SELUM-212736 format. One line per 4 residues: number of its first residue (from 1); their letters; for each residue x, y, z of N, C-alpha, C. Coordinates in nm, 2 decimals. Layout:
residues N
NUM> A> X Y Z X Y Z X Y Z  ...;
END
This chain:
residues 242
1> XXXX> -2.95 -1.14 -21.65 -2.91 -1.28 -21.61 -3.03 -1.37 -21.61  -3.00 -1.50 -21.62 -3.11 -1.60 -21.60 -3.18 -1.58 -21.47  -3.31 -1.61 -21.46 -3.38 -1.60 -21.34 -3.32 -1.69 -21.23  -3.27 -1.81 -21.27 -3.21 -1.90 -21.17 -3.09 -1.83 -21.10;
5> XXXX> -3.01 -1.75 -21.18 -2.89 -1.69 -21.12 -2.94 -1.58 -21.02  -3.04 -1.50 -21.05 -3.09 -1.40 -20.95 -3.14 -1.47 -20.83  -3.21 -1.59 -20.84 -3.26 -1.66 -20.73 -3.15 -1.71 -20.64  -3.04 -1.76 -20.70 -2.93 -1.81 -20.62 -2.86 -1.69 -20.55;
9> XXXX> -2.85 -1.58 -20.62 -2.79 -1.46 -20.55 -2.87 -1.42 -20.43  -3.00 -1.41 -20.45 -3.08 -1.37 -20.33 -3.07 -1.46 -20.22  -3.06 -1.59 -20.24 -3.05 -1.69 -20.14 -2.92 -1.70 -20.07  -2.81 -1.67 -20.15 -2.67 -1.71 -20.10 -2.58 -1.59 -20.07;
13> XXXX> -2.61 -1.47 -20.12 -2.51 -1.37 -20.12 -2.47 -1.32 -19.98  -2.55 -1.35 -19.88 -2.51 -1.31 -19.74 -2.40 -1.40 -19.69  -2.39 -1.53 -19.73 -2.30 -1.62 -19.67 -2.21 -1.69 -19.77  -2.24 -1.69 -19.90 -2.16 -1.76 -20.00 -2.02 -1.70 -20.00;
17> XXXX> -1.92 -1.78 -20.01 -1.78 -1.73 -19.99 -1.74 -1.62 -20.08  -1.79 -1.63 -20.21 -1.74 -1.53 -20.31 -1.80 -1.40 -20.28  -1.93 -1.39 -20.25 -2.00 -1.26 -20.22 -1.94 -1.20 -20.09  -1.93 -1.29 -19.99 -1.89 -1.24 -19.86 -1.75 -1.18 -19.86;
21> XXXX> -1.66 -1.26 -19.93 -1.52 -1.22 -19.94 -1.50 -1.09 -20.02  -1.58 -1.09 -20.13 -1.57 -0.97 -20.22 -1.62 -0.84 -20.14  -1.72 -0.85 -20.06 -1.76 -0.74 -19.98 -1.64 -0.69 -19.89  -1.57 -0.79 -19.83 -1.46 -0.75 -19.74 -1.35 -0.67 -19.82;
25> XXXX> -1.33 -0.72 -19.95 -1.23 -0.65 -20.03 -1.28 -0.51 -20.08  -1.41 -0.50 -20.11 -1.46 -0.38 -20.15 -1.46 -0.28 -20.04  -1.49 -0.32 -19.92 -1.49 -0.23 -19.80 -1.35 -0.18 -19.78  -1.25 -0.27 -19.79 -1.11 -0.23 -19.77 -1.07 -0.13 -19.88;
29> XXXX> -1.12 -0.15 -20.00 -1.09 -0.06 -20.11 -1.14 0.08 -20.09  -1.26 0.09 -20.03 -1.32 0.22 -20.00 -1.24 0.28 -19.89  -1.21 0.21 -19.79 -1.13 0.26 -19.67 -0.99 0.31 -19.71  -0.93 0.24 -19.80 -0.79 0.28 -19.83 -0.77 0.36 -19.96;
33> XXXX> -0.86 0.35 -20.05 -0.83 0.41 -20.18 -0.92 0.53 -20.21  -1.03 0.55 -20.14 -1.12 0.66 -20.17 -1.13 0.76 -20.05  -1.11 0.88 -20.08 -1.12 0.99 -19.98 -1.26 1.05 -19.98  -1.35 1.00 -19.90 -1.48 1.05 -19.90 -1.50 1.17 -19.82;
37> XXXX> -1.58 1.27 -19.86 -1.61 1.39 -19.78 -1.70 1.35 -19.66  -1.72 1.45 -19.58 -1.82 1.43 -19.47 -1.96 1.42 -19.53  -2.04 1.33 -19.48 -2.17 1.31 -19.52 -2.18 1.28 -19.67  -2.11 1.18 -19.72 -2.10 1.15 -19.86 -2.24 1.09 -19.91;
41> XXXX> -2.26 1.12 -20.04 -2.37 1.06 -20.11 -2.32 0.95 -20.20  -2.39 0.83 -20.18 -2.34 0.71 -20.24 -2.45 0.65 -20.33  -2.41 0.59 -20.44 -2.50 0.52 -20.53 -2.45 0.39 -20.57  -2.53 0.28 -20.56 -2.50 0.16 -20.62 -2.58 0.14 -20.75;
45> XXXX> -2.51 0.13 -20.86 -2.57 0.12 -20.99 -2.58 -0.03 -21.03  -2.70 -0.08 -21.05 -2.72 -0.22 -21.07 -2.70 -0.30 -20.95  -2.78 -0.28 -20.85 -2.75 -0.34 -20.72 -2.80 -0.48 -20.71  -2.86 -0.54 -20.81 -2.90 -0.68 -20.81 -3.00 -0.70 -20.69;
49> XXXX> -2.97 -0.81 -20.62 -3.07 -0.84 -20.51 -3.02 -0.78 -20.38  -2.93 -0.69 -20.38 -2.90 -0.60 -20.26 -2.80 -0.65 -20.17  -2.71 -0.74 -20.20 -2.62 -0.79 -20.11 -2.51 -0.69 -20.06  -2.49 -0.58 -20.13 -2.39 -0.48 -20.09 -2.45 -0.36 -20.02;
53> XXXX> -2.58 -0.35 -20.01 -2.64 -0.23 -19.97 -2.61 -0.20 -19.82  -2.62 -0.30 -19.74 -2.59 -0.27 -19.60 -2.45 -0.22 -19.57  -2.35 -0.28 -19.65 -2.21 -0.24 -19.64 -2.20 -0.09 -19.68  -2.25 -0.06 -19.79 -2.24 0.08 -19.85 -2.31 0.18 -19.76;
57> XXXX> -2.42 0.14 -19.70 -2.50 0.24 -19.62 -2.42 0.29 -19.50  -2.32 0.21 -19.46 -2.24 0.25 -19.34 -2.15 0.38 -19.37  -2.14 0.41 -19.50 -2.05 0.52 -19.54 -2.12 0.65 -19.56  -2.25 0.65 -19.58 -2.32 0.77 -19.61 -2.46 0.75 -19.65;
61> XXXX> -2.52 0.86 -19.71 -2.66 0.85 -19.76 -2.66 0.77 -19.89  -2.74 0.66 -19.89 -2.73 0.56 -20.00 -2.85 0.57 -20.09  -2.83 0.56 -20.22 -2.93 0.54 -20.32 -2.89 0.42 -20.40  -2.98 0.36 -20.47 -2.96 0.24 -20.55 -3.06 0.23 -20.66;
65> XXXX> -3.02 0.17 -20.77 -3.11 0.13 -20.88 -3.08 0.00 -20.93  -3.18 -0.06 -20.99 -3.17 -0.20 -21.05 -3.28 -0.21 -21.16  -3.25 -0.27 -21.27 -3.34 -0.29 -21.38 -3.44 -0.40 -21.36  -3.39 -0.52 -21.31 -3.48 -0.63 -21.30 -3.58 -0.61 -21.18;
69> XXXX> -3.71 -0.63 -21.21 -3.81 -0.60 -21.12 -3.80 -0.69 -20.99  -3.79 -0.82 -21.01 -3.79 -0.91 -20.90 -3.66 -0.89 -20.81  -3.55 -0.87 -20.87 -3.43 -0.84 -20.80 -3.44 -0.71 -20.72  -3.50 -0.61 -20.79 -3.52 -0.48 -20.72 -3.61 -0.49 -20.60;
73> XXXX> -3.71 -0.57 -20.61 -3.80 -0.59 -20.49 -3.73 -0.66 -20.38  -3.65 -0.76 -20.42 -3.57 -0.83 -20.31 -3.47 -0.74 -20.25  -3.40 -0.66 -20.32 -3.31 -0.56 -20.26 -3.37 -0.47 -20.17  -3.49 -0.42 -20.21 -3.56 -0.32 -20.12 -3.61 -0.39 -19.99;
77> XXXX> -3.65 -0.52 -20.00 -3.70 -0.59 -19.89 -3.58 -0.62 -19.79  -3.47 -0.65 -19.85 -3.35 -0.68 -19.76 -3.30 -0.56 -19.69  -3.30 -0.45 -19.76 -3.23 -0.33 -19.71 -3.32 -0.22 -19.64  -3.45 -0.23 -19.68 -3.54 -0.12 -19.63 -3.52 0.00 -19.72;
81> XXXX> -3.44 0.00 -19.82 -3.41 0.11 -19.91 -3.51 0.11 -20.02  -3.55 0.23 -20.06 -3.64 0.25 -20.18 -3.56 0.24 -20.30  -3.54 0.12 -20.35 -3.45 0.09 -20.47 -3.53 0.14 -20.60  -3.47 0.22 -20.67 -3.53 0.28 -20.79 -3.51 0.19 -20.91;
85> XXXX> -3.60 0.21 -21.01 -3.58 0.14 -21.14 -3.48 0.22 -21.22  -3.39 0.15 -21.29 -3.29 0.22 -21.37 -3.21 0.12 -21.45  -3.15 0.17 -21.56 -3.07 0.09 -21.64 -2.95 0.16 -21.69  -2.86 0.09 -21.74 -2.74 0.14 -21.80 -2.73 0.11 -21.95;
89> XXXX> -2.70 0.21 -22.04 -2.66 0.35 -22.01 -2.78 0.44 -21.96  -2.90 0.39 -21.97 -3.01 0.47 -21.92 -3.14 0.41 -21.95  -3.25 0.46 -21.90 -3.26 0.58 -21.82 -3.21 0.57 -21.68  -3.14 0.67 -21.63 -3.09 0.67 -21.49 -3.19 0.75 -21.40;
93> XXXX> -3.21 0.70 -21.28 -3.29 0.78 -21.19 -3.20 0.88 -21.12  -3.26 0.96 -21.03 -3.19 1.06 -20.94 -3.13 1.17 -21.03  -3.20 1.22 -21.11 -3.15 1.32 -21.21 -3.08 1.44 -21.14  -3.13 1.48 -21.03 -3.08 1.61 -20.97 -2.97 1.58 -20.87;
97> XXXX> -2.93 1.46 -20.85 -2.83 1.42 -20.75 -2.69 1.39 -20.81  -2.59 1.43 -20.73 -2.45 1.40 -20.77 -2.39 1.32 -20.65  -2.30 1.22 -20.69 -2.26 1.13 -20.59 -2.11 1.13 -20.57  -2.07 1.11 -20.44 -1.93 1.11 -20.41 -1.87 0.97 -20.43;
101> XXXX> -1.95 0.87 -20.43 -1.91 0.73 -20.46 -2.02 0.66 -20.54  -1.98 0.60 -20.65 -2.07 0.52 -20.72 -2.01 0.38 -20.73  -2.09 0.28 -20.68 -2.04 0.14 -20.68 -2.10 0.07 -20.80  -2.02 0.00 -20.88 -2.06 -0.07 -21.00 -1.99 -0.21 -20.99;
105> XXXX> -2.06 -0.30 -20.93 -2.00 -0.42 -20.89 -2.04 -0.54 -20.98  -1.96 -0.58 -21.07 -1.99 -0.69 -21.16 -2.12 -0.66 -21.24  -2.12 -0.54 -21.29 -2.24 -0.50 -21.37 -2.20 -0.47 -21.52  -2.08 -0.40 -21.53 -2.05 -0.34 -21.67 -2.04 -0.45 -21.77;
109> XXXX> -2.00 -0.57 -21.73 -1.99 -0.68 -21.83 -2.12 -0.73 -21.89  -2.23 -0.69 -21.82 -2.36 -0.72 -21.86 -2.42 -0.62 -21.96  -2.35 -0.51 -21.98 -2.40 -0.40 -22.06 -2.34 -0.40 -22.20  -2.42 -0.40 -22.30 -2.36 -0.41 -22.43 -2.27 -0.29 -22.47;
113> XXXX> -2.32 -0.17 -22.44 -2.25 -0.05 -22.46 -2.18 0.00 -22.33  -2.07 -0.06 -22.30 -2.00 -0.03 -22.18 -1.95 0.12 -22.17  -1.90 0.17 -22.29 -1.86 0.31 -22.29 -1.97 0.40 -22.26  -2.08 0.39 -22.32 -2.20 0.47 -22.29 -2.24 0.46 -22.14;
117> XXXX> -2.23 0.34 -22.09 -2.27 0.32 -21.95 -2.18 0.40 -21.85  -2.04 0.39 -21.88 -1.95 0.46 -21.79 -1.97 0.61 -21.81  -1.99 0.66 -21.93 -2.01 0.80 -21.96 -2.13 0.85 -21.89  -2.24 0.77 -21.89 -2.36 0.82 -21.82 -2.34 0.83 -21.67;
121> XXXX> -2.26 0.73 -21.61 -2.24 0.74 -21.46 -2.14 0.85 -21.43  -2.05 0.88 -21.52 -1.96 1.00 -21.50 -2.04 1.13 -21.48  -2.15 1.14 -21.55 -2.23 1.26 -21.53 -2.30 1.28 -21.40  -2.30 1.17 -21.32 -2.36 1.17 -21.19 -2.26 1.18 -21.08;
125> XXXX> -2.13 1.19 -21.11 -2.03 1.21 -21.01 -2.02 1.35 -20.96  -2.00 1.37 -20.83 -1.96 1.51 -20.78 -1.82 1.54 -20.84  -1.78 1.67 -20.81 -1.65 1.71 -20.86 -1.54 1.62 -20.81  -1.55 1.57 -20.69 -1.44 1.49 -20.64 -1.48 1.34 -20.63;
129> XXXX> -1.59 1.31 -20.70 -1.65 1.17 -20.69 -1.57 1.06 -20.75  -1.59 0.94 -20.71 -1.52 0.83 -20.76 -1.62 0.71 -20.79  -1.58 0.64 -20.90 -1.65 0.51 -20.93 -1.56 0.40 -20.88  -1.62 0.31 -20.80 -1.55 0.19 -20.76 -1.62 0.08 -20.83;
133> XXXX> -1.54 0.01 -20.91 -1.61 -0.10 -21.00 -1.53 -0.23 -21.00  -1.60 -0.33 -21.02 -1.54 -0.46 -21.04 -1.60 -0.53 -21.17  -1.51 -0.60 -21.23 -1.55 -0.68 -21.36 -1.48 -0.81 -21.36  -1.52 -0.91 -21.44 -1.44 -1.03 -21.45 -1.32 -1.00 -21.54;
137> XXXX> -1.21 -1.07 -21.51 -1.09 -1.04 -21.58 -1.05 -1.15 -21.68  -0.98 -1.10 -21.79 -0.91 -1.18 -21.89 -1.01 -1.25 -21.99  -1.02 -1.20 -22.11 -1.10 -1.26 -22.21 -1.07 -1.41 -22.23  -0.95 -1.45 -22.21 -0.92 -1.59 -22.24 -0.98 -1.69 -22.13;
141> XXXX> -1.03 -1.63 -22.02 -1.10 -1.71 -21.92 -1.25 -1.73 -21.95  -1.29 -1.68 -22.07 -1.43 -1.69 -22.10 -1.48 -1.84 -22.09  -1.59 -1.86 -22.03 -1.64 -2.00 -22.01 -1.79 -2.00 -22.01  -1.85 -2.12 -21.98 -1.99 -2.13 -21.98 -2.05 -2.04 -21.87;
145> XXXX> -1.97 -2.01 -21.77 -2.02 -1.92 -21.66 -2.06 -1.79 -21.72  -1.97 -1.73 -21.81 -2.00 -1.60 -21.87 -2.12 -1.61 -21.96  -2.14 -1.71 -22.03 -2.26 -1.73 -22.11 -2.38 -1.73 -22.03  -2.38 -1.81 -21.92 -2.49 -1.83 -21.84 -2.53 -1.70 -21.77;
149> XXXX> -2.43 -1.62 -21.74 -2.46 -1.49 -21.67 -2.48 -1.37 -21.77  -2.49 -1.40 -21.90 -2.52 -1.30 -22.00 -2.41 -1.19 -22.00  -2.29 -1.23 -21.99 -2.18 -1.14 -22.01 -2.15 -1.10 -22.15  -2.11 -0.98 -22.18 -2.07 -0.94 -22.31 -1.91 -0.95 -22.33;
153> XXXX> -1.84 -0.94 -22.22 -1.69 -0.94 -22.23 -1.63 -0.96 -22.09  -1.50 -0.99 -22.09 -1.42 -0.98 -21.97 -1.31 -0.88 -22.00  -1.24 -0.83 -21.89 -1.16 -0.71 -21.91 -1.01 -0.74 -21.86  -0.92 -0.66 -21.91 -0.79 -0.65 -21.86 -0.77 -0.50 -21.81;
157> XXXX> -0.66 -0.48 -21.73 -0.64 -0.34 -21.69 -0.63 -0.25 -21.81  -0.57 -0.29 -21.91 -0.55 -0.21 -22.03 -0.68 -0.18 -22.10  -0.77 -0.28 -22.12 -0.90 -0.26 -22.18 -0.99 -0.17 -22.10  -0.98 -0.19 -21.96 -1.06 -0.10 -21.88 -1.02 0.04 -21.89;
161> XXXX> -0.89 0.07 -21.90 -0.83 0.20 -21.91 -0.88 0.26 -22.04  -0.88 0.18 -22.15 -0.92 0.23 -22.28 -1.06 0.27 -22.28  -1.15 0.19 -22.23 -1.29 0.22 -22.23 -1.32 0.34 -22.14  -1.25 0.35 -22.03 -1.27 0.46 -21.94 -1.23 0.59 -22.01;
165> XXXX> -1.12 0.59 -22.07 -1.07 0.71 -22.14 -1.17 0.75 -22.25  -1.23 0.66 -22.32 -1.32 0.69 -22.43 -1.45 0.74 -22.37  -1.48 0.71 -22.24 -1.60 0.76 -22.17 -1.58 0.89 -22.10  -1.46 0.95 -22.11 -1.43 1.07 -22.04 -1.40 1.06 -21.90;
169> XXXX> -1.35 0.94 -21.86 -1.31 0.91 -21.73 -1.16 0.87 -21.73  -1.10 0.87 -21.61 -0.96 0.82 -21.59 -0.96 0.72 -21.48  -0.88 0.61 -21.51 -0.86 0.51 -21.41 -0.75 0.56 -21.31  -0.79 0.59 -21.19 -0.69 0.63 -21.09 -0.60 0.52 -21.04;
173> XXXX> -0.66 0.40 -21.02 -0.59 0.28 -20.99 -0.67 0.16 -21.03  -0.61 0.05 -21.05 -0.68 -0.08 -21.08 -0.59 -0.19 -21.03  -0.65 -0.30 -21.00 -0.58 -0.42 -20.95 -0.66 -0.55 -20.97  -0.59 -0.65 -21.00 -0.66 -0.79 -21.01 -0.68 -0.84 -20.87;
177> XXXX> -0.78 -0.92 -20.85 -0.80 -0.99 -20.72 -0.87 -1.12 -20.75  -0.90 -1.19 -20.64 -0.93 -1.34 -20.65 -0.81 -1.41 -20.72  -0.70 -1.38 -20.67 -0.57 -1.43 -20.72 -0.53 -1.57 -20.66  -0.55 -1.58 -20.53 -0.51 -1.70 -20.46 -0.57 -1.83 -20.52;
181> XXXX> -0.70 -1.81 -20.55 -0.78 -1.93 -20.61 -0.77 -1.93 -20.76  -0.69 -1.85 -20.82 -0.69 -1.84 -20.96 -0.65 -1.97 -21.03  -0.54 -2.04 -20.99 -0.50 -2.17 -21.05 -0.61 -2.27 -21.04  -0.67 -2.28 -20.92 -0.78 -2.38 -20.90 -0.89 -2.35 -20.99;
185> XXXX> -0.93 -2.23 -21.00 -1.05 -2.19 -21.09 -1.02 -2.22 -21.23  -0.90 -2.18 -21.28 -0.86 -2.20 -21.42 -0.87 -2.35 -21.45  -0.81 -2.43 -21.36 -0.81 -2.58 -21.38 -0.95 -2.64 -21.38  -1.04 -2.59 -21.29 -1.17 -2.64 -21.29 -1.25 -2.60 -21.41;
189> XXXX> -1.23 -2.48 -21.46 -1.30 -2.44 -21.58 -1.25 -2.52 -21.71  -1.12 -2.54 -21.71 -1.07 -2.62 -21.82 -1.12 -2.76 -21.82  -1.13 -2.82 -21.70 -1.18 -2.96 -21.69 -1.33 -2.96 -21.73  -1.41 -2.86 -21.69 -1.55 -2.86 -21.73 -1.56 -2.84 -21.88;
193> XXXX> -1.47 -2.76 -21.94 -1.47 -2.75 -22.09 -1.44 -2.88 -22.16  -1.35 -2.95 -22.11 -1.31 -3.08 -22.17 -1.42 -3.18 -22.16  -1.49 -3.18 -22.04 -1.60 -3.27 -22.02 -1.73 -3.23 -22.07  -1.74 -3.10 -22.12 -1.86 -3.05 -22.17 -1.97 -3.03 -22.06;
197> XXXX> -1.92 -3.01 -21.94 -2.01 -2.99 -21.83 -2.07 -2.85 -21.84  -2.20 -2.84 -21.81 -2.28 -2.72 -21.80 -2.32 -2.68 -21.66  -2.27 -2.75 -21.57 -2.31 -2.73 -21.43 -2.27 -2.59 -21.38  -2.35 -2.53 -21.30 -2.33 -2.40 -21.25 -2.21 -2.40 -21.16;
201> XXXX> -2.12 -2.30 -21.16 -2.01 -2.30 -21.07 -2.02 -2.19 -20.96  -2.15 -2.15 -20.94 -2.17 -2.05 -20.83 -2.27 -2.11 -20.73  -2.28 -2.24 -20.72 -2.36 -2.31 -20.62 -2.29 -2.30 -20.49  -2.37 -2.32 -20.38 -2.31 -2.32 -20.25 -2.24 -2.44 -20.21;
205> XXXX> -2.11 -2.44 -20.17 -2.04 -2.56 -20.13 -2.08 -2.59 -19.98  -2.03 -2.70 -19.93 -2.06 -2.73 -19.79 -2.01 -2.63 -19.70  -2.05 -2.63 -19.57 -2.01 -2.53 -19.48 -1.86 -2.52 -19.45  -1.79 -2.63 -19.45 -1.65 -2.63 -19.42 -1.58 -2.57 -19.54;
209> XXXX> -1.61 -2.62 -19.66 -1.54 -2.57 -19.78 -1.58 -2.42 -19.80  -1.70 -2.38 -19.77 -1.74 -2.24 -19.79 -1.66 -2.15 -19.70  -1.64 -2.20 -19.57 -1.56 -2.12 -19.48 -1.42 -2.11 -19.52  -1.36 -2.22 -19.57 -1.22 -2.21 -19.61 -1.20 -2.12 -19.73;
213> XXXX> -1.29 -2.13 -19.83 -1.28 -2.05 -19.95 -1.30 -1.90 -19.91  -1.39 -1.87 -19.82 -1.41 -1.74 -19.78 -1.29 -1.68 -19.71  -1.23 -1.75 -19.62 -1.11 -1.70 -19.55 -0.99 -1.68 -19.65  -0.97 -1.77 -19.74 -0.86 -1.76 -19.84 -0.89 -1.64 -19.93;
217> XXXX> -1.00 -1.62 -19.98 -1.03 -1.51 -20.07 -1.03 -1.38 -20.00  -1.09 -1.37 -19.88 -1.10 -1.25 -19.81 -0.97 -1.20 -19.76  -0.87 -1.29 -19.74 -0.74 -1.25 -19.70 -0.67 -1.16 -19.80  -0.72 -1.16 -19.92 -0.66 -1.07 -20.02 -0.69 -0.92 -19.99;
221> XXXX> -0.78 -0.89 -19.90 -0.80 -0.75 -19.86 -0.68 -0.69 -19.81  -0.59 -0.77 -19.75 -0.47 -0.71 -19.69 -0.37 -0.66 -19.80  -0.39 -0.70 -19.93 -0.31 -0.65 -20.04 -0.36 -0.52 -20.10  -0.48 -0.49 -20.07 -0.54 -0.37 -20.14 -0.47 -0.25 -20.11;
225> XXXX> -0.42 -0.18 -20.21 -0.35 -0.06 -20.20 -0.20 -0.08 -20.16  -0.16 -0.20 -20.15 -0.02 -0.23 -20.10 0.06 -0.31 -20.20  -0.01 -0.41 -20.27 0.06 -0.49 -20.36 -0.04 -0.53 -20.48  0.00 -0.50 -20.60 -0.08 -0.54 -20.72 -0.04 -0.67 -20.77;
229> XXXX> -0.13 -0.76 -20.78 -0.10 -0.90 -20.83 -0.11 -0.90 -20.99  -0.04 -0.98 -21.05 -0.03 -0.98 -21.20 -0.16 -1.04 -21.26  -0.23 -1.13 -21.19 -0.34 -1.20 -21.24 -0.45 -1.21 -21.14  -0.57 -1.24 -21.18 -0.68 -1.27 -21.09 -0.80 -1.30 -21.17;
233> XXXX> -0.90 -1.35 -21.10 -1.03 -1.38 -21.17 -1.11 -1.25 -21.19  -1.08 -1.15 -21.11 -1.16 -1.03 -21.12 -1.06 -0.91 -21.12  -1.12 -0.80 -21.17 -1.05 -0.67 -21.18 -1.13 -0.56 -21.11  -1.06 -0.48 -21.03 -1.12 -0.37 -20.96 -1.06 -0.24 -21.00;
237> XXXX> -1.14 -0.14 -21.02 -1.08 -0.01 -21.07 -1.15 0.11 -20.99  -1.07 0.21 -20.97 -1.12 0.34 -20.92 -1.11 0.44 -21.03  -1.23 0.50 -21.06 -1.23 0.60 -21.17 -1.28 0.73 -21.13  -1.23 0.84 -21.20 -1.28 0.97 -21.17 -1.30 1.04 -21.31;
241> XX> -1.37 1.16 -21.30 -1.39 1.23 -21.43 -1.26 1.29 -21.48  -1.24 1.29 -21.61 -1.12 1.35 -21.67 -1.12 1.50 -21.65;
END
């Protein structure tokens, strides 16, 4: 990603509505959809500037890796964790370890060979391990945001299942989320496209707007494992080895 994107992440991900609400949804997904063993071993692959590490550390022994040097240092400073250098599909750190949960949160779309990346992570799963992952949804939603963030693609439930199967994994469940704000986001991106605007759409709104957006988005955690929505700006999947 562009350096400016990493810098915004580092500064905002604790309080920005999108990051904070996504953490709530991810935590609910872990609680409802993944049966962790006692003393689980957890890995976050591509942890960025570390916004999810404190949440994941509550569940077990945590490892993390990140390719970008500055982001890795920021994540280590925030969390106190020794964040390793690593990339997808490789080289991967922690050769001798197997994990009960691997978090892959809005990372796969940045990897040119997504099949090889999933295959590599599959080799690091324990026998009952799961990958919990999120990616941006629907190719037709491609916008300047994707270009700015160096995305290679957006996904559907079907395309995620196809790439997982090719990687020797199976999608146990998947669901779209960030659905409530879907119409507003689609309209905003369409307007920017018509106007030729290149303004970033991940900047911090004012405190009142940020609070409202966070509550609206985070409320979708109540749907996790109970109701699958037909659309959303993002897609979440739980994968295991075939």
